[in-house]
ROMARRO-12303 format. One record per residue (C-alpha): residue number from 0; x, y, z. Coordinates in Angstrom, 2 decimals, decimal comma, padded with zeros to 5 digits. Example, Ala and Ser with C-alpha at 12.3 -4.5 7.8 and 13.67 -1.06 7.14 Angstrom:
+-----+---------+---------+---------+
|   n |       u |       v |       w |
+-----+---------+---------+---------+
|   0 |  012,30 | -004,50 |  007,80 |
|   1 |  013,67 | -001,06 |  007,14 |
+-----+---------+---------+---------+
***
This chain:
+-----+---------+---------+---------+
|   n |       u |       v |       w |
+-----+---------+---------+---------+
|   0 |  131,97 |  057,75 |  124,14 |
|   1 |  129,07 |  055,37 |  123,90 |
|   2 |  128,22 |  055,49 |  120,22 |
|   3 |  130,50 |  054,16 |  117,54 |
|   4 |  130,69 |  057,00 |  115,03 |
|   5 |  130,20 |  055,88 |  111,43 |
|   6 |  129,96 |  058,44 |  108,65 |
|   7 |  127,47 |  057,54 |  105,94 |
|   8 |  125,93 |  059,78 |  103,33 |
|   9 |  122,93 |  058,65 |  101,33 |
|  10 |  123,09 |  054,99 |  102,40 |
|  11 |  120,16 |  052,89 |  103,52 |
|  12 |  120,21 |  050,35 |  106,31 |
|  13 |  121,12 |  046,93 |  104,96 |
|  14 |  120,35 |  043,69 |  106,77 |
|  15 |  122,57 |  040,64 |  106,42 |
|  16 |  122,92 |  037,48 |  108,62 |
|  17 |  124,46 |  035,54 |  110,25 |
|  18 |  125,96 |  036,99 |  113,44 |
|  19 |  129,79 |  037,37 |  113,59 |
|  20 |  131,38 |  040,68 |  112,57 |
|  21 |  135,01 |  040,21 |  113,63 |
|  22 |  137,18 |  041,06 |  116,62 |
|  23 |  140,55 |  040,84 |  118,33 |
|  24 |  142,45 |  039,34 |  121,29 |
|  25 |  145,35 |  041,15 |  122,99 |
|  26 |  147,29 |  040,79 |  126,24 |
|  27 |  149,77 |  042,47 |  128,57 |
|  28 |  151,40 |  041,72 |  131,94 |
|  29 |  150,15 |  043,81 |  134,84 |
|  30 |  153,80 |  044,16 |  135,84 |
|  31 |  156,42 |  043,68 |  133,14 |
|  32 |  159,24 |  043,19 |  135,65 |
|  33 |  159,59 |  039,44 |  136,31 |
|  34 |  159,14 |  038,28 |  139,89 |
|  35 |  158,88 |  034,65 |  140,89 |
|  36 |  157,88 |  031,95 |  138,44 |
|  37 |  154,56 |  033,35 |  137,18 |
|  38 |  153,10 |  036,56 |  135,80 |
|  39 |  149,65 |  038,13 |  136,07 |
|  40 |  148,60 |  038,69 |  132,46 |
|  41 |  145,54 |  040,71 |  131,48 |
|  42 |  143,84 |  039,27 |  128,39 |
|  43 |  141,45 |  041,46 |  126,40 |
|  44 |  138,86 |  040,27 |  123,91 |
|  45 |  136,68 |  042,45 |  121,69 |
|  46 |  133,94 |  041,06 |  119,43 |
|  47 |  131,40 |  042,58 |  117,08 |
|  48 |  128,06 |  041,01 |  116,24 |
|  49 |  124,88 |  041,37 |  114,26 |
|  50 |  122,88 |  043,80 |  116,40 |
|  51 |  119,66 |  041,91 |  115,66 |
|  52 |  121,12 |  038,75 |  117,20 |
|  53 |  122,81 |  040,55 |  120,11 |
|  54 |  121,06 |  043,90 |  120,70 |
|  55 |  122,81 |  046,85 |  122,32 |
|  56 |  121,43 |  050,29 |  123,21 |
|  57 |  122,50 |  053,21 |  125,38 |
|  58 |  120,65 |  051,50 |  128,22 |
|  59 |  122,60 |  048,27 |  127,66 |
|  60 |  125,88 |  050,17 |  127,92 |
|  61 |  124,79 |  052,11 |  131,01 |
|  62 |  123,77 |  048,90 |  132,80 |
|  63 |  126,96 |  047,02 |  131,74 |
|  64 |  124,82 |  044,61 |  129,76 |
|  65 |  126,48 |  041,68 |  128,02 |
|  66 |  126,59 |  040,43 |  124,45 |
|  67 |  126,66 |  036,73 |  123,50 |
|  68 |  126,02 |  035,51 |  127,03 |
|  69 |  124,97 |  031,90 |  127,62 |
|  70 |  126,47 |  030,76 |  124,32 |
|  71 |  128,82 |  028,29 |  126,04 |
|  72 |  131,64 |  029,25 |  123,68 |
|  73 |  135,10 |  030,23 |  124,83 |
|  74 |  138,55 |  031,46 |  123,95 |
|  75 |  140,47 |  028,19 |  124,26 |
|  76 |  144,11 |  027,15 |  124,02 |
|  77 |  144,99 |  025,30 |  120,82 |
|  78 |  148,78 |  024,97 |  120,56 |
|  79 |  151,82 |  025,25 |  122,81 |
|  80 |  152,00 |  025,04 |  126,62 |
|  81 |  148,28 |  025,03 |  127,34 |
|  82 |  148,32 |  023,66 |  130,89 |
|  83 |  147,92 |  026,99 |  132,70 |
|  84 |  145,14 |  028,38 |  130,48 |
|  85 |  141,53 |  028,32 |  131,66 |
|  86 |  138,79 |  028,91 |  129,12 |
|  87 |  137,69 |  032,54 |  128,73 |
|  88 |  133,99 |  033,14 |  128,11 |
|  89 |  133,35 |  035,18 |  124,95 |
|  90 |  130,49 |  037,13 |  126,59 |
|  91 |  131,47 |  040,82 |  126,61 |
|  92 |  130,12 |  044,04 |  128,06 |
|  93 |  128,61 |  046,10 |  125,25 |
|  94 |  130,72 |  049,22 |  124,69 |
|  95 |  129,37 |  050,64 |  121,42 |
|  96 |  126,95 |  050,03 |  118,58 |
|  97 |  125,73 |  051,36 |  115,25 |
|  98 |  122,04 |  051,25 |  114,39 |
|  99 |  122,79 |  052,05 |  110,74 |
| 100 |  125,30 |  049,22 |  110,35 |
| 101 |  123,33 |  046,85 |  112,58 |
| 102 |  126,39 |  046,03 |  114,67 |
| 103 |  127,00 |  045,69 |  118,41 |
| 104 |  130,50 |  045,51 |  119,91 |
| 105 |  131,80 |  044,69 |  123,35 |
| 106 |  134,95 |  044,04 |  125,38 |
| 107 |  135,91 |  041,79 |  128,26 |
| 108 |  139,10 |  041,53 |  130,33 |
| 109 |  140,40 |  038,69 |  132,47 |
| 110 |  143,60 |  038,38 |  134,47 |
| 111 |  145,33 |  035,02 |  134,11 |
| 112 |  148,22 |  033,64 |  136,17 |
| 113 |  150,67 |  032,23 |  133,63 |
| 114 |  154,08 |  030,62 |  134,22 |
| 115 |  157,08 |  032,51 |  132,90 |
| 116 |  159,05 |  031,25 |  129,91 |
| 117 |  156,23 |  029,54 |  128,04 |
| 118 |  154,27 |  030,36 |  124,90 |
| 119 |  150,95 |  029,16 |  123,54 |
| 120 |  148,15 |  030,17 |  121,20 |
| 121 |  144,55 |  030,82 |  122,20 |
| 122 |  141,64 |  031,47 |  119,91 |
| 123 |  137,94 |  031,95 |  119,41 |
| 124 |  136,94 |  029,36 |  116,83 |
| 125 |  133,31 |  028,93 |  115,87 |
| 126 |  130,74 |  029,86 |  113,19 |
| 127 |  129,06 |  031,61 |  111,46 |
| 128 |  130,39 |  034,64 |  109,64 |
| 129 |  127,73 |  036,70 |  107,92 |
| 130 |  126,44 |  035,17 |  104,70 |
| 131 |  127,03 |  038,06 |  102,29 |
| 132 |  130,82 |  037,81 |  101,92 |
| 133 |  132,70 |  037,85 |  098,64 |
| 134 |  134,92 |  035,10 |  100,14 |
| 135 |  133,85 |  033,01 |  103,12 |
| 136 |  130,09 |  033,45 |  102,95 |
| 137 |  127,48 |  030,72 |  103,19 |
| 138 |  127,78 |  030,55 |  106,98 |
| 139 |  131,45 |  029,54 |  107,03 |
| 140 |  133,24 |  029,55 |  110,36 |
| 141 |  135,74 |  031,92 |  111,92 |
| 142 |  139,08 |  031,48 |  113,66 |
| 143 |  140,65 |  034,38 |  115,58 |
| 144 |  143,95 |  033,30 |  117,16 |
| 145 |  146,46 |  035,04 |  119,47 |
| 146 |  149,99 |  034,04 |  120,54 |
| 147 |  150,82 |  034,62 |  124,23 |
| 148 |  154,51 |  034,49 |  125,15 |
| 149 |  155,92 |  034,97 |  128,66 |
| 150 |  159,52 |  034,24 |  127,70 |
| 151 |  161,62 |  037,18 |  128,82 |
| 152 |  162,57 |  039,72 |  126,20 |
| 153 |  166,27 |  040,40 |  125,45 |
| 154 |  166,00 |  043,44 |  127,75 |
| 155 |  164,87 |  041,22 |  130,65 |
| 156 |  161,23 |  042,33 |  130,78 |
| 157 |  157,98 |  040,48 |  130,09 |
| 158 |  156,55 |  041,36 |  126,71 |
| 159 |  153,22 |  043,03 |  125,98 |
| 160 |  151,37 |  042,26 |  122,77 |
| 161 |  150,65 |  044,90 |  120,14 |
| 162 |  147,18 |  046,38 |  119,75 |
| 163 |  145,37 |  047,17 |  116,51 |
| 164 |  142,05 |  048,97 |  116,19 |
| 165 |  139,40 |  049,21 |  113,51 |
| 166 |  135,72 |  049,85 |  113,09 |
| 167 |  133,93 |  046,51 |  112,63 |
| 168 |  132,54 |  047,61 |  109,24 |
| 169 |  134,20 |  050,15 |  106,93 |
| 170 |  132,36 |  051,46 |  103,85 |
| 171 |  134,36 |  051,74 |  100,60 |
| 172 |  133,16 |  052,70 |  097,14 |
| 173 |  133,51 |  049,98 |  094,51 |
| 174 |  135,70 |  050,22 |  091,40 |
| 175 |  137,99 |  052,80 |  093,00 |
| 176 |  141,48 |  051,91 |  094,31 |
| 177 |  141,37 |  052,16 |  098,10 |
| 178 |  144,14 |  052,70 |  100,66 |
| 179 |  143,21 |  051,79 |  104,22 |
| 180 |  145,54 |  052,06 |  107,24 |
| 181 |  145,06 |  049,83 |  110,29 |
| 182 |  146,40 |  051,59 |  113,38 |
| 183 |  148,94 |  049,63 |  115,43 |
| 184 |  150,46 |  050,43 |  118,82 |
| 185 |  152,41 |  048,69 |  121,58 |
| 186 |  152,98 |  049,27 |  125,31 |
| 187 |  156,65 |  048,43 |  124,63 |
| 188 |  157,43 |  051,63 |  122,79 |
| 189 |  160,63 |  050,50 |  121,08 |
| 190 |  159,25 |  047,33 |  119,46 |
| 191 |  159,10 |  046,97 |  115,69 |
| 192 |  155,51 |  046,29 |  114,60 |
| 193 |  154,54 |  044,51 |  111,42 |
| 194 |  151,29 |  043,10 |  110,15 |
| 195 |  150,60 |  040,22 |  107,80 |
| 196 |  147,68 |  038,33 |  106,37 |
| 197 |  146,28 |  035,65 |  108,65 |
| 198 |  146,95 |  032,18 |  107,23 |
| 199 |  145,49 |  028,72 |  107,62 |
| 200 |  148,86 |  027,06 |  108,36 |
| 201 |  152,62 |  027,58 |  108,55 |
| 202 |  152,43 |  030,47 |  111,04 |
| 203 |  153,79 |  031,31 |  114,50 |
| 204 |  150,49 |  030,19 |  116,07 |
| 205 |  150,66 |  026,72 |  114,54 |
| 206 |  146,92 |  027,02 |  113,90 |
| 207 |  144,33 |  028,11 |  111,37 |
| 208 |  144,12 |  031,88 |  111,92 |
| 209 |  141,29 |  032,73 |  109,52 |
| 210 |  139,14 |  029,69 |  108,59 |
| 211 |  136,53 |  030,79 |  106,03 |
| 212 |  137,92 |  034,29 |  105,41 |
| 213 |  141,56 |  033,61 |  104,57 |
| 214 |  142,52 |  035,91 |  101,66 |
| 215 |  139,10 |  037,51 |  102,06 |
| 216 |  139,80 |  040,60 |  099,91 |
| 217 |  140,43 |  039,55 |  096,29 |
| 218 |  143,49 |  041,18 |  094,76 |
| 219 |  144,46 |  043,09 |  097,91 |
| 220 |  148,07 |  043,86 |  098,79 |
| 221 |  149,48 |  044,68 |  102,22 |
| 222 |  152,32 |  046,99 |  103,25 |
| 223 |  153,59 |  045,13 |  106,28 |
| 224 |  155,55 |  047,83 |  108,10 |
| 225 |  152,63 |  050,24 |  108,51 |
| 226 |  149,69 |  047,85 |  107,99 |
| 227 |  148,31 |  049,57 |  104,91 |
| 228 |  145,85 |  047,66 |  102,73 |
| 229 |  145,61 |  048,52 |  099,03 |
| 230 |  142,65 |  047,05 |  097,17 |
| 231 |  139,67 |  047,61 |  094,90 |
| 232 |  136,23 |  046,25 |  095,73 |
| 233 |  134,22 |  045,09 |  092,72 |
| 234 |  131,00 |  043,73 |  094,25 |
| 235 |  128,43 |  046,38 |  095,22 |
| 236 |  126,36 |  045,41 |  098,23 |
| 237 |  128,80 |  042,69 |  099,31 |
| 238 |  131,23 |  042,53 |  102,24 |
| 239 |  134,91 |  041,54 |  102,21 |
| 240 |  136,61 |  040,30 |  105,38 |
| 241 |  140,09 |  041,47 |  106,38 |
| 242 |  141,90 |  038,92 |  108,57 |
| 243 |  145,26 |  040,23 |  109,81 |
| 244 |  147,89 |  039,33 |  112,40 |
| 245 |  149,85 |  042,11 |  114,14 |
| 246 |  153,27 |  041,03 |  115,39 |
| 247 |  155,99 |  042,68 |  117,48 |
| 248 |  159,73 |  042,21 |  117,02 |
| 249 |  162,42 |  043,23 |  119,48 |
| 250 |  164,50 |  044,94 |  116,78 |
| 251 |  164,53 |  045,45 |  113,04 |
| 252 |  166,95 |  042,52 |  112,70 |
| 253 |  164,74 |  040,08 |  114,64 |
| 254 |  163,25 |  037,28 |  112,56 |
| 255 |  160,81 |  035,76 |  115,06 |
| 256 |  157,92 |  037,76 |  116,53 |
| 257 |  157,51 |  037,93 |  120,30 |
| 258 |  153,73 |  037,76 |  119,97 |
| 259 |  151,01 |  037,69 |  117,34 |
| 260 |  147,55 |  039,19 |  117,78 |
| 261 |  144,59 |  039,04 |  115,40 |
| 262 |  142,30 |  041,71 |  114,08 |
| 263 |  139,41 |  040,85 |  111,79 |
| 264 |  136,87 |  043,29 |  110,36 |
| 265 |  134,77 |  043,97 |  107,28 |
| 266 |  134,71 |  046,24 |  104,25 |
| 267 |  131,37 |  046,93 |  102,60 |
| 268 |  131,36 |  047,84 |  098,93 |
| 269 |  128,86 |  050,48 |  097,88 |
| 270 |  128,08 |  051,73 |  094,39 |
| 271 |  128,98 |  055,25 |  093,31 |
| 272 |  126,29 |  057,80 |  094,16 |
| 273 |  123,89 |  058,43 |  091,31 |
| 274 |  122,74 |  061,82 |  092,61 |
| 275 |  124,64 |  065,08 |  092,59 |
| 276 |  126,73 |  064,30 |  095,69 |
| 277 |  129,98 |  062,58 |  094,78 |
| 278 |  132,27 |  064,17 |  097,39 |
| 279 |  132,49 |  062,20 |  100,64 |
| 280 |  132,34 |  063,96 |  104,02 |
| 281 |  135,56 |  064,71 |  105,88 |
| 282 |  136,53 |  064,92 |  109,54 |
| 283 |  137,82 |  068,42 |  110,28 |
| 284 |  138,72 |  070,33 |  113,44 |
| 285 |  141,57 |  070,08 |  115,91 |
| 286 |  141,93 |  066,30 |  115,79 |
| 287 |  142,84 |  064,61 |  112,50 |
| 288 |  141,11 |  061,51 |  111,26 |
| 289 |  142,49 |  058,35 |  112,96 |
| 290 |  143,75 |  060,40 |  115,93 |
| 291 |  144,60 |  058,31 |  119,00 |
| 292 |  143,02 |  059,69 |  122,19 |
| 293 |  144,32 |  058,45 |  125,53 |
| 294 |  142,10 |  058,39 |  128,60 |
| 295 |  142,34 |  056,94 |  132,13 |
| 296 |  140,50 |  053,67 |  132,72 |
| 297 |  137,04 |  054,14 |  134,20 |
| 298 |  136,71 |  057,82 |  133,34 |
| 299 |  133,89 |  059,49 |  131,42 |
| 300 |  135,05 |  061,13 |  128,21 |
| 301 |  133,30 |  063,72 |  126,05 |
| 302 |  134,87 |  064,13 |  122,64 |
| 303 |  133,58 |  066,34 |  119,84 |
| 304 |  134,00 |  065,20 |  116,25 |
| 305 |  133,45 |  067,84 |  113,58 |
| 306 |  132,48 |  066,61 |  110,13 |
| 307 |  132,10 |  068,67 |  106,98 |
| 308 |  129,46 |  067,69 |  104,40 |
| 309 |  130,21 |  069,12 |  100,99 |
| 310 |  126,87 |  068,51 |  099,28 |
| 311 |  123,78 |  070,67 |  099,98 |
| 312 |  120,76 |  068,74 |  101,19 |
| 313 |  122,77 |  065,77 |  102,49 |
| 314 |  123,19 |  064,72 |  106,11 |
| 315 |  125,35 |  062,46 |  108,27 |
| 316 |  124,09 |  059,33 |  110,01 |
| 317 |  125,96 |  058,04 |  113,05 |
+-----+---------+---------+---------+
***
């Protein structure tokens, strides 16, 4: 699918600078069976941006156009055994966008040759987050950090990092308790996954994982085992940044994660509707909301999403 589907009812387009809208870094070995002294590791980066700064359209996607090219900024190594890491350009191929949310998103993959039995942390550290944040506004910087670890697992294989997914911007009504689940998965199907808040220090990465948006959702709590955020937004028209780390453990008794990957995204607080429509739309049909759909790499996919609107005279904007 080319368009990022966002369900909005009765909202207007809202413009806010500056340009960063969050992202993630993940990794996996191309072959998890160790052979020799190195491993080919595929590193994936995904970033979301202000669409005014980095435009994306259907034509951009069809032509494999890039976002944030020629910025001379990179995913760099910050702690650990950095000798084998070469900087990874943050320019990505645009994969999806939302005109209503003014956001463009893209992904980029690189295969790195990394020695076995080392670990290190890489990150995209720069500025500026958008200005209209309840915590971390005023053009403060970002830090998105990932732990790569090629030490062999207890079962003798090379580990793969977890993956977490989210829309770059999620709309939530203010003054109502919200429960939001971040989906986690792992190529190593038996791993125990947990998520935690990103922190500025004292973490497995040995680095600042969140910079200006640490504790970016006031009063929020986090259920670590299933990555569920519980919070109430109290600032209409203002964004709150969620900065999380997803970590995989070999077993429920393990105390040290095998890897740690970031996911950072935004909540936007909107005021309660003043008109007659107070019931939000719902995704209906064969697939439930948050369904995970697998597809072969490089294939074209057509997926139908059926949405029910419960208020006469109201429509859906994607």
